[in-house]
C-alpha positions in Angstrom: 128.9 114.9 124.6 131.4 116.0 122.5 131.2 117.6 119.3 133.0 115.0 117.7 129.7 112.3 118.1 126.9 115.1 118.4 127.9 115.4 114.4 128.0 111.9 114.0 124.5 111.9 115.6 123.7 114.7 113.0 124.6 112.8 109.9 123.5 108.9 111.6 119.8 111.3 111.1 120.4 112.9 108.0 121.0 109.2 105.9 117.6 108.7 104.8 117.0 104.7 103.9 117.1 103.4 100.8 113.2 101.9 98.6 115.0 98.2 99.5 115.7 99.1 103.4 112.3 100.9 103.8 110.6 97.3 102.5 112.8 95.3 104.9 111.9 97.2 108.2 108.3 97.3 107.4 107.9 93.6 106.5 110.2 93.2 109.6 108.4 95.5 111.8 104.9 93.1 110.2 107.1 89.4 110.5 108.3 90.3 114.4 104.4 90.8 115.5 103.0 88.3 113.5 105.4 85.9 115.2 105.1 87.1 118.5 101.4 86.4 118.1 102.1 83.0 116.6 104.8 82.1 119.7 102.1 83.5 122.4 99.7 81.0 120.6 102.0 77.8 120.3 102.8 78.9 124.4 99.1 78.4 124.9 99.0 75.1 123.2 101.9 74.0 124.9 100.1 74.8 128.9 96.9 73.4 127.1 98.4 69.7 126.1 100.8 69.9 129.7 97.1 70.6 132.0 95.5 68.2 130.0 98.0 65.4 130.6 98.3 66.7 134.4 94.4 66.0 134.7 95.0 62.3 132.6 98.3 61.4 133.9 98.5 62.4 137.6 94.1 64.0 138.2 92.9 60.6 136.8 95.4 57.8 137.7 95.0 59.5 141.6 91.1 58.7 141.4 91.9 54.9 139.8 94.2 54.3 143.0 91.9 55.9 145.6 89.6 53.6 144.4 91.6 50.6 144.2 93.1 52.0 147.7 89.3 51.9 149.3 88.2 48.8 147.6 91.6 46.7 149.0 91.0 48.2 152.7 87.5 47.0 152.6 88.4 43.1 151.2 91.0 43.1 153.6 88.4 43.7 156.4 86.6 41.5 154.9 88.6 39.0 154.9 89.9 39.8 158.1 86.4 39.3 159.9 86.0 36.0 158.8 89.4 34.8 159.1 88.8 35.6 162.8 85.5 34.4 163.1 86.3 30.2 161.0 90.1 30.8 161.8 90.4 29.5 158.0 94.2 30.2 156.7 93.1 30.2 153.0 91.1 33.8 154.1 93.7 34.7 156.0 96.3 34.1 152.4 93.5 36.4 150.7 94.0 38.9 153.5 97.9 39.1 152.5 96.9 39.6 149.2 94.7 42.2 149.6 97.3 44.0 151.9 100.3 43.1 149.9 98.0 45.1 146.2 97.4 47.9 149.2 100.5 48.5 150.1 102.3 48.8 145.9 99.1 50.9 145.4 99.9 53.4 147.7 103.5 53.6 147.1 102.7 54.1 143.4 100.0 56.5 144.8 102.5 58.1 146.8 105.4 58.2 143.6 102.5 59.9 141.6 100.9 62.9 143.9 101.8 66.2 142.7 101.0 68.7 145.4 101.9 68.3 149.2 98.5 67.7 150.6 97.8 64.7 148.7 101.6 63.5 149.9 100.4 64.4 153.3 97.2 62.2 153.1 98.9 60.2 152.3 101.1 59.6 154.6 98.6 59.6 157.1 96.6 56.6 154.8 100.2 54.8 155.3 101.2 55.2 159.1 97.0 54.6 159.9 97.3 51.5 157.5 100.6 50.0 159.6 99.4 50.4 163.0 95.5 49.0 161.0 98.6 45.8 159.9 100.7 45.3 163.1 96.9 45.4 164.9 96.0 42.4 163.4 99.5 41.2 163.3 99.4 41.4 167.6 95.6 39.8 167.5 96.6 36.5 165.3 99.1 36.0 167.1 97.4 35.6 170.8 93.8 34.7 169.1 93.9 31.4 170.1 94.6 31.6 173.9 92.9 35.1 174.1 90.0 36.6 175.9 87.3 37.8 174.3 88.1 41.4 176.3 90.9 41.5 174.5 89.6 40.8 171.2 86.9 43.7 171.2 89.7 45.5 171.8 91.3 44.9 168.5 88.6 45.1 167.2 87.9 48.3 168.0 90.8 50.3 167.5 91.2 48.2 164.1 87.5 49.9 163.2 89.2 53.4 164.5 92.0 53.1 162.4 89.9 51.9 159.2 87.9 54.7 159.9 90.6 56.6 159.6 91.9 55.9 156.8 88.3 55.7 155.1 87.9 59.4 155.6 91.3 60.0 154.6 90.5 58.2 151.3 87.1 60.3 151.4 89.9 63.6 151.8 92.0 62.0 149.1 88.7 61.7 146.6 87.8 65.5 147.5 91.6 67.0 146.8 91.6 65.5 143.5 88.6 66.1 142.1 89.8 70.1 143.3 92.8 69.9 141.4 90.8 68.5 138.6 88.9 71.7 139.0 91.5 74.1 139.8 93.1 72.8 136.2 90.5 72.5 134.6 89.1 76.2 135.6 93.1 77.5 135.0 92.5 76.3 131.6 89.0 78.1 131.1 90.5 81.2 132.4 93.8 81.1 130.0 91.5 80.2 127.4 89.9 83.3 127.5 92.9 85.5 128.3 94.6 83.9 125.1 91.8 84.6 123.1 91.6 88.5 124.1 95.4 88.8 123.4 94.9 87.0 120.4 92.3 89.3 118.9 94.3 92.0 120.5 98.1 91.7 119.4 96.2 90.4 116.4 94.6 93.4 115.5 97.8 95.4 116.9 99.4 93.3 114.2 97.5 94.0 111.0 96.7 98.0 112.4 100.2 98.3 112.4 100.6 96.8 108.9 97.9 99.0 107.5 99.6 102.2 109.5 103.5 100.8 107.7 102.1 100.3 104.6 100.7 103.2 104.5 103.5 105.4 105.9 106.0 103.2 103.5 103.7 104.1 100.5 103.8 107.7 101.0 106.8 108.1 101.7 107.3 107.0 98.1 104.6 108.4 96.1 104.0 111.4 97.9 107.9 112.5 96.4 106.2 111.3 93.1 103.6 112.9 93.1 105.2 116.5 93.7 107.4 114.8 90.8 104.3 114.5 88.7 102.6 118.2 89.2 106.0 119.7 88.2 106.3 117.5 84.8 102.7 119.6 84.3 103.9 122.7 85.4 106.8 122.1 83.2 104.7 121.1 80.2 103.4 124.3 80.9 105.9 126.4 80.3 106.8 127.1 84.2 110.0 126.6 85.2 110.9 127.7 88.3 111.0 126.2 91.8 112.8 123.0 92.7 111.8 119.8 93.8 112.6 120.3 97.7 111.8 116.2 98.7 111.7 114.8 101.6 111.9 111.3 100.2 114.3 108.0 100.2 118.0 108.8 98.0 116.8 106.8 94.5 113.8 109.3 94.6 115.7 112.0 95.9 118.4 111.8 93.4 115.8 111.2 90.9 114.5 114.9 91.8 118.0 116.6 92.0 118.2 115.9 88.0 115.1 116.7 87.6 115.9 120.3 88.7 118.9 120.1 87.0 116.9 119.7 83.8 114.6 122.6 85.1 117.0 124.5 85.3 118.8 123.9 81.6 115.0 124.2 80.5 114.7 127.3 82.1 117.6 128.7 80.4 116.9 127.5 77.0 113.2 129.6 77.4 115.2 132.2 78.7 117.8 132.0 75.2 114.8 131.2 72.8 113.2 134.4 74.3 115.6 136.7 74.4 116.2 135.8 70.8 112.8 135.5 69.9 112.7 139.9 71.3 115.9 140.7 69.9 115.7 139.7 66.6 111.9 141.2 66.5 113.1 144.7 67.7 116.3 143.8 65.4 113.5 143.5 62.0 110.6 146.2 63.4 112.9 149.3 62.4 114.6 147.6 59.1 111.0 146.0 58.0 109.1 149.4 59.5 111.7 151.2 56.5 110.6 148.5 54.0 106.9 149.4 54.2 107.2 153.3 54.0 109.3 152.9 51.3 107.1 151.0 49.2 104.1 152.8 49.8 106.1 156.0 49.0 106.4 153.9 45.2 103.3 152.5 45.1 102.4 156.5 45.4 104.2 157.5 42.5 106.2 159.4 44.3 109.6 160.1 41.8 108.7 158.9 39.1 105.8 157.4 37.3 105.4 153.1 38.6 104.8 150.8 35.5 101.6 148.3 36.5 104.1 145.4 37.2 105.9 147.4 39.2 102.8 148.3 40.8 102.1 144.5 41.0 105.3 143.6 42.7 105.8 146.7 45.1 102.1 145.4 46.5 103.3 142.0 47.4 106.2 143.4 48.9 103.7 145.6 50.8 102.1 142.9 51.6 104.9 141.2 52.8 106.1 143.3 54.7 102.9 144.3 57.0 102.9 140.4 57.2 106.4 140.4 58.6 105.7 143.5 60.9 102.4 141.5 62.1 104.9 138.3 63.6 107.7 140.6 64.7 104.9 142.2 67.0 103.6 139.1 68.4 106.6 138.0 69.1 107.2 141.3 71.3 103.6 140.5 72.6 104.8 137.7 73.7 108.2 137.7 75.1 106.5 140.5 76.7 103.7 138.3 78.1 106.0 135.6 79.3 108.7 137.6 81.3 105.8 139.0 83.0 106.2 142.9 82.1 102.6 143.0 79.6 101.2 146.1 81.3 97.1 146.2 81.7 95.3 149.2 81.4 92.3 147.5 83.2 89.2 149.3 83.3 85.8 148.8 84.3 83.9 148.1 81.0 81.0 146.8 78.6 82.7 144.1 76.4 79.3 144.6 74.1 81.6 147.5 72.1 84.8 145.4 71.8 82.4 143.0 69.8 81.0 145.3 67.6 84.3 147.1 66.9 86.0 143.4 65.9 82.9 142.0 64.1 82.7 145.8 61.9 86.5 145.1 60.9 86.1 141.4 59.6 83.4 142.5 57.9 85.0 143.0 54.9 86.8 139.7 55.0 83.3 138.2 55.5 82.4 139.4 52.3 85.2 138.4 50.0 84.8 135.1 51.3 81.0 135.0 51.0 80.1 134.6 54.5 77.8 135.4 57.4 78.6 137.0 61.3 75.8 137.1 63.5 76.1 137.9 66.6 74.6 137.5 69.1 74.6 139.3 72.4 72.4 137.7 76.5 71.2 140.2 78.1 72.0 142.3 81.5 75.6 141.4 80.8 77.8 142.7 83.5 80.1 145.3 83.3 83.8 143.6 83.3 87.1 144.7 84.8 89.7 144.6 81.8 92.2 146.1 79.7 90.1 146.9 76.6 92.9 147.2 73.6 94.0 144.2 74.9 90.7 141.9 75.3 89.9 143.9 71.4 93.0 141.8 70.3 91.2 138.3 71.7 88.5 139.0 70.3 90.2 139.8 66.7 92.7 137.3 67.4 89.5 134.4 67.4 87.1 136.1 65.1 90.3 136.3 62.2 90.6 133.2 62.9 87.1 132.0 62.0 87.6 133.7 58.8 90.8 132.1 58.1 90.0 128.7 58.8 86.1 128.8 57.2 85.4 127.4 54.0 83.3 129.9 51.2 80.2 130.8 52.5 81.0 129.7 56.2 79.4 130.8 58.8 80.5 132.6 62.1 78.3 133.1 65.0 79.9 135.3 68.1 77.9 135.4 71.1 78.4 136.7 74.2 76.1 135.4 77.3 76.1 136.1 81.4 77.1 133.4 83.4 77.8 132.7 87.2 81.4 133.4 86.7 81.2 137.0 85.3 81.5 136.4 81.0 81.7 134.4 78.4 82.2 135.0 75.1 82.2 132.2 72.0 83.4 132.7 68.3 82.0 129.4 66.5 83.4 128.8 63.1 81.9 126.2 60.5 86.0 124.6 59.0 86.9 121.0 59.6 87.2 121.3 63.2 90.1 120.1 65.3 91.3 116.2 66.8 90.8 115.8 69.8 94.8 115.8 70.5 95.3 118.5 69.4 92.7 120.7 71.6 94.9 121.9 73.7 98.8 122.1 72.5 97.1 124.8 70.0 96.8 126.9 72.5 101.3 126.5 72.9 103.1 128.5 70.2 103.8 127.7 66.8 101.6 125.3 67.4 98.9 124.3 65.2 96.5 121.0 63.7 97.9 119.1 62.0 94.6 118.4 59.5 96.0 118.5 56.5 93.1 121.0 55.3 94.6 123.3 58.2 98.5 123.2 56.7 97.7 124.7 53.4 96.4 128.5 55.7 99.0 130.3 56.8 100.1 131.3 59.7 101.9 132.1 62.8 101.1 129.6 65.2 100.9 132.9 67.9 97.5 134.1 68.0 95.7 131.3 70.1 99.3 131.8 72.3 97.9 135.5 72.7 95.3 135.0 73.1 95.6 132.6 75.9 98.5 134.7 78.1 96.1 138.0 77.8 92.5 135.9 79.2 94.9 134.1 82.0 96.4 137.7 82.9 92.9 138.8 83.6 92.4 136.0 86.0 89.8 134.4 83.1 90.2 131.3 80.7 89.8 130.3 77.6 88.7 126.6 75.7 87.7 124.9 72.6 85.2 122.3 71.6 85.2 121.4 69.0 84.3 117.7 66.5 86.4 116.9 63.2 84.7 118.1 60.6 81.7 119.9 62.2 83.7 123.4 62.9 84.6 124.5 66.3 83.3 127.0 69.4 86.5 129.2 71.2 85.5 130.1 74.8 86.3 132.7 77.1 85.8 133.9 80.6 86.5 137.5 82.0 85.4 136.7 86.0 83.2 140.1 86.5 
């Protein structure tokens, strides 16, 4: 085989049929065996028709001929005996009529006979009958002047020929019956064989139809399932990996466009992350300078600041702190998304972290006349974690609970041991979260759609950071909420 022919074969092999071509091939693969089964059934019906036709048109007619020949021969014997006794020409005429009937019947039987054996028997019958008729004619010519000894001789010879003819007729009858039996037997065997083959071919067609349908369906649904899974990964912010699908050309082209879209989204996401990181770094230094300068002015360094000026400086300091927190959150999130977040893992108890977070939040709770309840389960297992990051998680969740709970509300923090590790929950008495927002609130810059929440200032980064930290520890975070009945945030850390 030449190099060009090998290349041509490889090209043909790599060509994948379209969905339409696959459907056409699949239907042909199903319908062709069905047509074959139908053709076989039709051929068997034709066989049944042919065999029954042979039984009706040949065997039954041969059976009728055999009876008529026997009756005609016996009639001739009867008239022949009476004629030689009475010499009545009327009896001789009746004999001749029976003779013509016999001759006509045997000629028709020979024309209908379909087997060599029947032809041979009929030929012998005709030969014997010709001898019988010759003996009758000879005896008739000498009947007037013959002696009894001559008549007895002809009589014996005629009797021998008649016996031979009757024996051959019985032989013919048995052959007819045997042929009929063989045809019926063959018909039964063919019917049984056809039944088995029809069932086998029908089952084969059904099985092949199911297999072909499954193969065609899987060739379409498997790449679509891969694209669905990839879509879910993209929805979660994972743009890595390409769809290397073995699929029909239509879906393959769609997958290529899908990969191109993922590449563009990844580039856009990287540009956004780089922008946030750059802006955070660029803003951090001047904001720190503004903060320190404001603190110096508030402390009265340089000259006395008037009361109104102190108020303005206090507002500036608070806003500077808020901007610095936002910048720090952006930097943390950028590091987490880039996989650059370093975790200082150590085995520790989570209860002290809860106590530290609650102690820092109690002044804020007292300012809003809120109560904080802490419930720690017995025998909490030690958890391998980064203490500072998990403390950040607890502070973010507790801070959100304080922020979104009304004056005089209640916050409950609990920790309990579960089969997988330790579960910590933070429950608030806020307005709750709609069902459609339960998953979206863990995305960056996402906040709930409840109108009352929009009045509360927030960056939309706290829960995104919580999710990243918990996932980095191999745990998971989720929320249970019902509109108007508060929310409960959970996170699980493996022990």
